[in-house]
C-alpha positions as CSV (number, residue, x, y, z in Angstrom):
1,M,-69.3,97.0,-78.1
2,G,-67.5,96.8,-81.0
3,Y,-70.1,96.2,-83.7
4,M,-72.5,99.0,-85.9
5,V,-76.1,98.1,-84.9
6,V,-78.6,98.5,-87.7
7,R,-82.2,98.7,-87.1
8,S,-84.8,98.3,-89.6
9,E,-88.0,96.5,-89.2
10,D,-85.1,94.2,-86.8
11,T,-82.4,94.8,-85.2
12,K,-78.8,93.2,-87.0
13,R,-75.1,93.6,-85.6
14,V,-72.5,93.8,-87.2
15,L,-69.3,93.5,-87.5
16,P,-66.4,96.1,-88.8
17,D,-64.2,93.3,-90.3
18,E,-67.3,92.3,-92.1
19,I,-67.8,95.9,-93.4
20,S,-66.0,96.6,-97.3
21,V,-68.0,100.0,-98.1
22,L,-70.9,101.5,-96.3
23,I,-73.3,103.4,-98.0
24,V,-76.0,105.5,-96.1
25,E,-79.3,105.9,-97.7
26,N,-80.7,107.9,-95.2
27,T,-80.6,111.5,-94.0
28,A,-82.3,110.0,-90.3
29,I,-79.1,108.3,-89.0
30,S,-76.4,108.4,-86.7
31,I,-73.2,107.7,-86.8
32,T,-71.1,107.9,-83.9
33,G,-67.6,109.0,-82.9
34,C,-66.5,105.4,-82.3
35,L,-68.2,103.7,-85.3
36,L,-66.0,107.0,-87.0
37,A,-63.2,106.0,-85.8
38,E,-63.2,102.2,-86.4
39,L,-64.2,103.0,-89.8
40,T,-61.0,104.8,-90.6
41,A,-59.0,102.8,-88.8
42,K,-59.6,99.7,-91.0
43,K,-60.1,102.3,-94.2
44,I,-63.2,101.5,-94.8
45,S,-64.7,103.5,-97.7
46,G,-68.5,105.5,-97.4
47,R,-70.6,106.2,-100.5
């Protein structure tokens, strides 16, 4: 895989290198352990 999938009206794929801060505005999300590990490894903060 190697990317985060963002689904809304359309689906987007985002590479972890393109993320500096991840803002979660909805409780109806799925975050995988692999994504958390990758975000942690790249020291990407969440708000």
